[in-house]
Structure formats: structure tokens, C-alpha cells
N, C-alpha and C positions, 0 to 999 in steps of 0.2 A: 494309798497303794503306790502312787507315783513316786513318793519319797522312798519307799522300800525298793522300788525298781532301780532308782538311781544311786542308792546307797553304796553299792560296790564301787561305782565310778568315783563318787564323792570321797570315799574313804581309801581309794587306791588299793582296794582288795584285789583288783585284777593285775596289779603290778608284777607279782611272781610269774603269772602265766605269760605276760608280755615279755618279761625278762628271759624266760625259758625259750620263747620263740626267737628272740634276738640272738641268744647264745647259740642255738642250733643253726640258725641261718648263717651266723658268722662262721661257724666251723665248716659248713657246707660251701660257703663262698670261696674259701681258700683251699679246700681239700680236693677240688676238682680242677686244679690248675695243671701245669706241666709236671713231668717227672722230676725236674729241677736238678737232681743230683746225678753224678756219674756212677755212683756206687751201685745203684739198682741193677745195672746191666751185668756187671761181673758177678754180683751175688746170684743173679738168675742163671748165669753161665755155670756156676758151681752147682746149683740145684739140678740143672740139666745133666751135668757131668755125673752126679750121684746116680741118677736113674739109668744113664747109658752104660755106666761101668759097674753098677751093682756094688758100690762102696759108699762109705760116708766120710772117707778121707780123700780130699782133693790133691791133685798134683799141681802145686803153684807154678812150676817151671815151664809148663808146656805151652803157655800162651804168649811168651815173649822171646825175641831173639837176642835181647840183651841179657846181662847177668841177672838172674832171678833166684834168690835163695828158696830152697824147698824145706828148710829146717824149722821155720817158725810154725807153731800150731795156731790155726784159726778155726775155732769150732763154732759154727753157726748153721749146722745142717738143717735143723727144723725151720729156721727162718728162711733159709735159702730155698728149700723145697716148697715152702708155703708161697713165697713170692713167685717162683717159677710156675707152679701149678695154677695159681690164680691168674697169672698173665696168660698162660697157655690156653685156658678155657674161657677167659673173659676180657683179656687185654687190659689196657690202661684204665678202662671204665671200671672193671672189677677191682683193680688195685686202688682206685680212688674211693670206691665204696668201702673197701676194707679200711683204708686210712681214716675215712670219716667216722666209722663205727668205733675204731680204737681211740681216736682223739675225743670222741664223745663219751668214752667209758667213765670218766669221773662223774659226769652229769647223770648217766644211767645208774651208777652205783649209789650216788647220793639220793636220787629219786626213789630207788629201791629201799634204802635205809629209812627214808621219811614215810614211805608207804607202810612199812612195818609199824611205824609210830602213828599212822593215820593223820599225818599233817603235811603241809606243803613246804617246799624249800624257802627259806627267808630270802628276801631280795638281795641282801648283801652277799649271801652265799652264791647266788646266781651271777652277781657281778664278779665274784671270785672265780667262778667257772670260766667266764670269758677271759679274765686276766690270765688264768692258768693256761688257757689255750694259746693266747697271743704270745706268751713267753715260750711255751713248750714247742710250738709248731716249727720254730726255726731250726731245731736240732732233732727233737724227738718225733717230729711230724713228717720227716722225709721218708720217701719210699725206699726203705732198706731195713735190715733186721733191727736197727735201732728203734724202729716204730713199735716192734713187739716189746722191747725193753720198757718203753713208756707204758704200755698196757700192763706188763708184769709188775712194774714198780707201783703203779696205781693199785693193783690188787694187793700187793704186799702192805702198802700203807693202810689200805682198807682193813685188812686182817688185824693190823696192829690196833686200830681204833675200835674195831668190833670187840677185840679182847678187852680193851680198857673199859668199855661200856657194858660189858656182859655182867649179868648178875650171878652167873655160875662160873665154873672153871674154864668154860669156852674151849674145851679140848679139840672140838672139830675145827675151830679156827686156828688154834695153835699148831696142830699137826698137819694142817694144810700147807704150812710154810715150807717144810722140807720137800713136799711134792712139787710145789711151785718152783723151788730152786732147782730141782732135778730137771724140769722142763726148760727153765730159763738158761741154765748152764749150757744146754745144747742148742740154744736159739741165738744168743748174742753175748758178747763179752761183757756187757754192762751189768751182768749178774754180780760182778764184784761190788758194784754200788749197792745192790740189794744186800749183800753180805755186810757191807759197811753200815748200812742202815740198821740191820739187825744188831750189830755190835754196839752202835751208839745207843739204840733203844734199850738194850739189856743193861748197859752201864748206867743210863739215866734212870731206869726203873730200879736198879740196885741202889742208887742214891735215894730214891723215893722210899725204898724198903728200909733204909737205915734211918732216914730223917722222918720220923713219925710225929704226928699224924700227917699223911699226905694223900693226894688223890691218885696214888699209883696202883699197881697190880696187887692182887692178894698174894699171900705167901705161896699158895698152891699154883696160882697162875705164873708167878715168877719162876717157880721150880720147873714147870713144864715148858715155858718158853725158853729157858736155858737149855733144856734137853733138846727141844726142837732146833735150836741154833746149832747144837753139836751135830744133830742128824743132817742139818743143811750142809755142814762141812763135808760129811761123808758123801752127800749127794753129788758134790763137785767131782768125785772120782768116777762117777758113772757116765762116761762119755766114750766115744770110739777110741780115745787116746789113753784111757785109764789114768794112772797116777802121773803121767808125763805132763798133762795139761796143768793141773794145779802146781806141779813142781816148776814148770816154766814161768808161771805167773809170780811165784815166790822169788825165783831167780831174777826176773826182770825188776821186781820191786826193790830187792836188796841191792842190785847193781846199778839201778837208776836208768837202765837202757830204755824203759818205757817212755822216758822224757826226751829221747833223741829227736832232734829236728822239730820239737813242738813249737819253737819260736817261728818256724817257717810255714806252719800249717795254721790257717786262719781259724779252724775249728777249735784250736786250743788257746786262743787269745782270750784275755779277760773281756767280760761283757762291756767294760768301760773303754775298750780300745776304740779309737776313732773309726777304724774300718768296719766296726759293728754298730756304729751309732744309729744307722738307719733302722735298726731293728727295735729301738726304743725299749730294750729289756730293762735297763735301770729304772726307767719311768714307770713301767708296769709293775715291777716289784715294789717300788716305793708306794704306789697306790695300795697294793695289797697289804703292805706293812702298816700303813695308816689305818686301814680298815681293822686290822688285828689289834692295834694299839689299845683302844679302850677296853677290850676284853682281857688283855693281859694285865692292864692296870687294875681292873676289877678283881682279878685273881689275887694280886698282891695286896690290895686293900682288905680283901676277905681272908687273907693269910691262908690261901689254899693254892700255894705255888706247886706246880707239877714240874719237877726237875727233869723228868724224862722227856717231857714235851719241849721244855726250854732248850735242853741239850740238842735234841734232834733238829729243832728249828734253826738254832745258831749254827750248828755244824753244816747243815745243808745250805744255809744262806751263804756261808763262806765258800763252800764247794761250788755252788752254782754261779757265784759272781767271779770266781777265779778262772774258770774255764768255760768258754761259750758252749762247747760241746756238751758240758754237763749241766747246762742251765735248765734243762727240762725236768730235773728231779725236784728242785727246790719249790717251784710253784705247786706241785702236787702235795708236798708236805704242808705248805701254807694253807692251801684250800681245805684240806681235811682237818687241819688244826682249827681253822676258822669255824667250820661246821661243828666240831667237837665243843669248842668254847661257847658257841652261841646256844647250844642245847641246855647249858646250865646257867646261862646268864640272866640274872635278875635285871640288869640294866636294859637288855634288849626287850625283856618282858614289859618293862616300864615304858619303853619307846613305843611298843605296840599299843599300849593303852592311851598314849598321847597322840591323838589323831593328827594334829597339826605337824608335830615333829616327824611322825611316820610318813606323812604325805611328802614332806620336804626331802627326807632321806630317799624315799622311793623315786621321787621325781629326779633328784640328782643322780641316782644310780642308773635310771633308764637313759637319761641324757648322756651320761658318761659312757655307757655301753654303746649307744648309737654313734657318739662322737669318735670313740676309739675305732669302731669298724670303718667309718667313713675315712678317718685319717689313715688307717692301715691300707685301705683300698687305694687311696690317692698316692701314698708313698710307693706302693708297688707299681701302679700304672705310670706315674711320672718319673719313677726311678729307672731301674734296669731289670724289668721282669724277665724271668728265665724261659719264657716261651708261651705259646698259646695253650688253651685248655685241652687236656687229654692228648698232649704231644710229648715228644721225648725231651724237649727243652733245649736251650741254646748252648748248654755245655756239651751236648752230644751231637756229633757230626752225622746226621741222618742222610741228607742229600749228598754229602761229601763221600760217605761210605758207598752209597749207590754208584757214584761216579767212579770210584776206585774199582768196584766190582765189574763195572762195564768196560773200562779202558785199561786198567792196570791190575788184573786179577792175580798175577803171579809176582808182583814187584814187592820188594822190601820197603816198608815205609817207616819214617820217623813221625812221631805224633806228640801232641800235648798231653799233659798229665790227666786232666779231667776227661777229655774226649776218648782216651784209650779204653775206658770201661765199656762204652757202647760198641767200639770197633772190636773189642775182645769178644763181646756177645754175638755180634753180627757176622763176622768173617773169621773168627778164631775157632780153634787153634790152627787151622790150615794156613791162614795168612796172619802172621804174628805181629803183636804190637811192640813198640819200643818201651813204653811205660804206661801205667794206668793207675787209677785211684786206689788200688790195693795198698800201695806204699810199702808194706812190710817185705815183699820179695826184693824190693829195690833199695832197702835201707843202706846198703853198702856204698851206693853211688847217688842216692837221692840229692845230696847236697850239690853234686856237680850239675844235676838238672836244674835245681833251684837257682844256682848262680848263673847258669846260662839264660834261664827264662826271665831273670830280673836284671841282667846286665844291659847297660845302655849301648854296649858294643859287643854283641855276642858272636860276631863272624868267626873268630878263631875257634870258639867252642863248638859252633855248628859244624865246622869242618872235621871235627873229631869223630863224628858219626857217619858211617858209610851206609847210605841207603839210596833208593831210587826216587822216593817221594818224601815230601814233608806235608803233614796235615796239622795245621795250627789254628787253634781257636783265635778269633779276632781280638781277644783280650791280650794276647801276647804281642803287644804293639812293637816292642823293640825287635823281637825276632822276625816279625812280619816285614817291618821296614828294612831290616838287614837282608833278608832273603830276596826282596824285590830288587835290591841294588847289586846282589852278587851275580857275576856272569855265569856261574855254574847252575843257576836255577831260573826257571820261568814260572810265572803265575799262570796256572792252567784252569783253575776252577775257583769260583767264589760262591759259597753257600751261606745259609743263615747262621750257621755255627762257626764255620772255619774256612780257611783258604787252603788250597792244594797247590803245591809246587812240584814241578817235574824237571828232569834234565832237558836242556834246550833241544836235543835231538828228538824228544817225544812231543814237543810243542806243535810242530807242523803236522804230526800224524793225527792229532785230534782237531785239526782245523782251528787252531788258535784258542784264545781264552773263552771259557764258557761260564755263564752265570746261571744260578738257580732262578727259576721263574717265580719263586716264592719270596724273593728279597723285598719287594714292596709291602709284603704282608707282615713283616717282622713287628712284633708287638712292643718292642723296646726302641725308643728314639736314640738313646746312647749307643745301642748296638748298631743301629742303622748308620749312625755317625762313624763308627769304627769301619764299617764296610765302605762308606763313601771315602773316608780318609785313605783306606788301602787302595781303592781305585785311583785316587789322585796320585798317590805315591807311585803307582805303576804306569802313570801317564794315560790312564783310561778316562779322559776328561768327558767324553760323550756319555759313557755309561754312568759316570758319577753325576752328571747333570740330569740324566733321565731318572735316576733313582731319587735324587733330591727333589725333583719336580713331582714324582709319583707319590711321595709321602705327604704332600701338603694337605690333601683332602682328608687323609686319615687322622691328622692331628688338628684340623682346622677348628673344631669345636671343643678343644680341650685346653688345659692350662699349659700344654706343651706347644701350642700353636706358634707362639713367638719364637721359641727355640727352633722349630722346624723351618720357619722363615729365615732365621739367621743362618741355619745350615745351608739353605739354598743360596743365600747371599754369599756365603763363604766359597761355595763351588764356583759361582759366577765370578767372584773376585779372583780366584785362582786362574780361571780361564782368561780373564782380562789381563792378569799379570803375565801369563804365558804369551799373550798376544801383544804385549808391550803397550797396552793402553793403561798407563799408570794413574791417570785421573779416575777412571772407573774403578780400577783395582783398589786404589787407596780409599775411595768413597765406600765401596762395598765391604772392604776389610774393617773399616771403622764401624759399620753396622753389625757385622758378623761377630767380631771379637768382643763380646760382652762378658761380664764376670761369670755368668752361669751358662755360657754357650756349651753345646755338646761337642762342637768341633771348632777349633780356633788355631791361629798361627800368628802370634804377635810379631815374630821375626820377619815374616813375609810382609806384614803390614808396614813395618819400619822400612824395609827395603823399597816397597812401592812408594812410600812417602819420600824417601831419599831420591829415587829416580824422578819423582814428580817435582821435587825441589830443584833438581838440576835442570829439568825441562823449563820450568818457569823462570829460572835464573837466566838461561840462554835466550829466552823470549823477551827478556826485559821486564817481566812482571815481578819486580823485587818484593812488592808488598805481599803477594800470594806466596812467593817462595819463602819469605821470612816467617809468615804465619804457619805454613806447613812444617817448616824446619823446627819451630818451637813445639808444635804438636807432637812431632816424631820424637823429639828429645824427651818430652814428658813420658813417652812410653818406655824409654830406657835411658836413664840419666847418665849412664856410663858408656854409651855407644860413641866411639871415637868419631865416626863420620858425622853423626848428629851434633856432637859437641862443636866440631869445627865449623860446620855449615851454619848453625844457629848463631855462633859468635861472629863469624865474618859477615853474615847478612845483617846482623844487628848494627855492626859498624858501617857497612855499606849504605844501609838505609839512612842512618844518621848523617853520614857524609853527604849523601845526595840531596836529602830534604832539609839539611841544616837544623836537625833537632838533636837534643841530647841523646846519646846512645843508652840502651838498656844497661844498667849497672852490672847485670849478670855476665856480660860478655867476657870480662876478665876472668871471672871464676870458671867459665866454660873453657876458655883457652888454656888456663893453668891445668885444669883437669885433663884436657886433651893431651897436653905435653906429658903429664904424669903417666897416663895410660899408654901413650904411644912410644915411650922409651923402650927401645929394643923390639918393637913390633914391626916385623918385616912387611906386613900388609899395608902399612902407611908409608907412602913415598917420603923420602928424606926432605924433599923440597917443601913439603907442607909443614914440617916442623920449623923450617926457617921462616915460612910465611907467618906462622903463629907467633914466633918470637918477635918478628918485625912489627906485627900489629900490637903486641903488648908494649913494645918500646915506643911506638909512634902514636898509637891511638887512631891510626888511619887504616882503612881496609885496603888490602892489596887487590889490584885489578887482575886477579887470576881466577880460573874456573873453580867450581866447588869440588869438594872431595866426594867421590861417588863409590857405590859398591863395586866390587872387583869385576863382575861379569854380568852380562845381560843374558836373556833367554834366547833359545834358538827359535826364531819366529817361523811358524809353519802356516800353510794355507788352512789346515784343519782348525788351528787355534783362532784364526781370523774368522772362519766360517761359524764356529761356535759362538764367538763373541757377537757377531752380527745377528745370530739367531735370537738372542734374548735382548739385544739393544733395540732391534726393530719391533 
């Protein structure tokens, strides 16, 4: 009896149940996070617009004071109304529940299909479910109408495989397709991918039909699915826009205008692009393909090749890897293909009979599922998470918008691309945005915005926009650092998402700079570092120190603890540098400026080292001066000041202590002369000193070369320095 009791555990018969629990928990783990994307808010604003104005055609131009085209058709009224109504009655919690249910739809459908067959899902299919989610969540799992496209595509793929496995004509499944397309075309623009899937499937099944015998559709099924595909095309005309919508899509495709600016939008980059490497999509897809490989090989060996299936898989694999935004379609195809192939697999049946082999596969699958979830959780927590659970996320300026509503309710503001979506929702259309994530109304000048937001010197471009406020996400580092330095602007508010700048005359009215009290609770260390850096740029050393100190406990028991300590060291180093204590500044910068630091300034470390070299030189400590000069030179081998000082100190030490000079001193001086030719920042006399030393091999008794200017020493800098030294 005891042996029978332990048999399920011994034979890993519990593995599918455990895998199901892991898959469900994994989806729930990541579905109740922040809203993440800026699109949610303008999509809900459109849903609100429909109800308030009694129309299904929005006016794109009413939300912005800049040029916004109202000519392009954007038809997603079902999705926008659904998002708005769910949010209105249940908030972000309701949206998160909805997201979880849709992302779990493949699992629910597969469980339903297996229940009809009175069997459980194989462990490999459940592993495929989790892989499908981990790939799809990055684009298809965001809170916007695209989420519904993920659900509709899952249903479409399900219908295709139900038709393939049906013993009759499956007319109820075939003619459900046009109905699905009718709803989809009014919900989100990715219905075109559904049309593409139908076209590829019909072509593939046509090949199966010609190449007999094959595991394709029956002649009657093929006839009806072709009819259903034609009906699906007619369904595309049943929208509030009639024939104009499909005509616009055809025109865009023929002219190629749908590809405008794709290179500037991260969503349309390849999944192999470095900027998307943290998502691990290629790795997840590779694992899925490895799981599929033996089943495809089995089909080839048994000469039962399904050309329809192969064409669909290859086509969507190419599509999904080419554009990150389309990556959520491919894993759905792969998952249902895996399930379909396993149902007819003799190889898998043999595996199930081999207890040892099945135990090994089950154990590896469970370990892989747990490992992927832990890894994904760590990547999110240690990277740049977009906000806390059930919050608007760090792309959306919540506290910043509240600040504007309180102090500047009637002012025109300029804003960042992503943050404009939330501001459009919250204070539009009364207070209009400059730009927002809709993109299409601004296509005529979007490149101007992109050039400004990525330029290292955006000042001239900023001056082209006439407004009273700037609201910029902290990720726009170039623009933020430029506005801090521009005399026409003053930093007036710093929030979790963005910084707000106003004209100098408004600065005194609000009693100076204000900070959100939620800054220490930011769930992203890199984002906190951006805030600290902004405060340092603005000369707010005390606030920067307080924030850097306040986050230490938050990260103390995580793998980010060392990075948080380095960030604090960086702030202290900056304060010491401003207070002209270059010994402490150089020491702390050396600690802070690590390879994986979230905030660093190598140039400032070099300057501190050069000032410290000068101090030690004047104090007669040539040994320390020489050591630091060489350390600083190692940080930038082409820095002219470091080259001169390291070379002259090498000679000076050898002359004083009667030891052979470092053989590198000649190379350093030659490089110094090469880089200094025509360089106005280097006094001409030092060029003469360098030539004299090269000719004689004797150090000149002259002072070192030093950075051009020192800091303005203030009592506050000294006070802050003493606060952490003591």
C-alpha cells in the first residue's frame, strides 16, 4: 500500500500539476506590476471621448498645441472602451486581473482541449506555456489594446488547430473566424497579423492539398476555410470608417509609409538588438525550438510532413524576430504547434513508458521553469523596473502632473514623448500636451523631437519651442542637463518620473525647488541614480546626499547593495570635490566609478586626481604625486594634463633619487606634444618644457600642469563635507 501511495511521486506523475502551478504563478507575478507603458492613458482618454461625445471616431488634434494631423485613421474603439470602463469601475487592479486572464488564455484553452480528450497537459507543453508568456509579455502583455490582439490571435491559432484535428468539416470553427476578425478589426490594428496568418495558413494548406498524401485539411475543409478567409476580408470594411480604413492600410503598405521612423522607435527593433537584450527573447525562443525539434524530426522520418504547419512556423519565426513589437505572435504559434505534434507523437509515447527518461525530462523542465522565473524576477528588480505594483509606472508623471495642476493650471507646457500619454489623460484636452506616445498625429515633425531628445547639445532645439514649463522624464539626460544650465529655466520640481522646469520669475512664487516625498521609495536603483545626478547637476548637494543615504536600507539585502553604496560614495565624492578636498574626492571617486556603477563621472575623478597630484607636488611628496599621476593617466591615456604630469614626475623622481626613469616618460611627452599642438588650453611654455625634457632627460623645476579652474568654495560645501567626515 505504501508503494502505491508513493508511486505518483516516484514516477513524477505530479509534474504536470506542479508545472501548471508554476506557470500560473509566473504569469500572476508579472501581471500585477505597474502600468509600465504610456499608451494606456491616451487609449483610455479616447474611450472616455467616445462616451462623452457619442461617437466612435476620435478627434486626434484636440489634445495638443503642436501640429497634430487628424487625417490618419486609428480604429481601436472596442479596446479603448474596454480599458476605460474596466479602469473606471475597478482601477489598475481590475486592469491587472484582466491582463492576467488574457495572458493565461493559451493555458486555459489547452487545458480545455485536453479535458475534451480526458487527459492532462504534457510537461513539455506546460514548459512551452511559460516560455510563450515570457516572450509575449514584453509586447503583447502591456496594458493597451495590443493585449486584446494577443488574446484574439491565440483564439485564431486555436481555431486553426481545432480545424486541423477535427474529424468532420468543423464548420463552426471555420466560420467563427470571420466573426473573430470583425471584432478584432474594431479593437486593434494588429488584426492585419491575423489576416496574414490566415493567408499563410491557406497557402500552406494549399500545398498540402497538392502534395498528397499529407496531414493537411480535407478538401471540404480547405474549401470552407478559403470562403471564411474571403468573408474575413469583407469584415474589415465593417468599422466606423467603412472602406476608408482598409484603403488607408493598403495605401500605407504600397507607399511604405508604415515604416517611417521605425528605426527611431525601440518597439520596432529586432529582438537581437542590444537595447532589447535584457528581455532574453532569443534565448526563450531557442529553448522552444529545441523542444520542438525532435517532433519535427519524427514527422520527417515518418514522411508525414505538414507543409502548412512548417510554412506558418517559419513565417512567424521570421516575423517575430525581425520586430520586437511583433514578437508575441510567434510563441503562440510555436506553443500550439508543440501541442499538436505531441498528440500524434510515438516518440513521446515511448518516453512516457520509459520511467527514468520521463523523470529526467520532467525534472529538467520543472527546474528550467523555476530558474527562468527567478532569473526574470532578478533581471527586473536589479535592472530598471518601471514602477511599483498597481501604480502608473515611471514613464508616467503622476506627482509631476499633480504639481502642475496645483501651481501652473493654465500654463502651456512642453513634455517628453512617453509622459505625454498620462498628461493627456489627466489634464487634457483643457491643458494640452506637446507630444505623446500616439506618434501618428506627430509624424510630420517626430524626427525633430527625436533629434532633440537624443542630441548631446539640445539647447538650440529646446529654444524653438515656446512654452512656460518643461516636464521631462529623467531618462532624457541630455535635455535635463541642458535645461539645468540654461538661464531661461529653473528646476522647480523633481518627482519619481520626471523633472519640471519653469521660468525664473515663477521660481520664487512656489518657494523654491520642491521634491516628491516618494523619491526614496523608487523601486529602481538606476532611476534613483538619474534623480541624484539631476540634483547634483542643479547644485542641490544636500538633497542629493539625503536621497543617496535614504536608499541604503532599501537595497541593503539585495544584489544592488554594493551599487547603492557606490552611488552614496559618488555623491560624497562630488561634495568633497566642490569643497576642494581632493584627497577625499579622489579616494571616493575611485570607489564609486566601477564598471557597473549606476552613477559615475570618470572625468571628475581625473580632475580630482590632477588637483591632488598638484597638491602633493607642492608639498614635496613626489612619490605620492607620481603614483597618483600614473593612476590618473591610466584612466585616460590621452589626457594632456595627465601625460605631462606623469612624464615630468617620472623624470623628477629619477633625478632626485638617482634611479633610472620609467622608460614610458618619453612616449608620454611625445604624445603630449602631439595632442597639444594647436590646443589653446595648454600654455605654450609647457610645450617648451616638454621639448627641453626630451632633449636633456632632466626634469624642469617648474610647477605641474593643472586643470584650468577650481570650484567656488562655499560654506555649505564645507558643512556637508564635515557632516559625513565626522
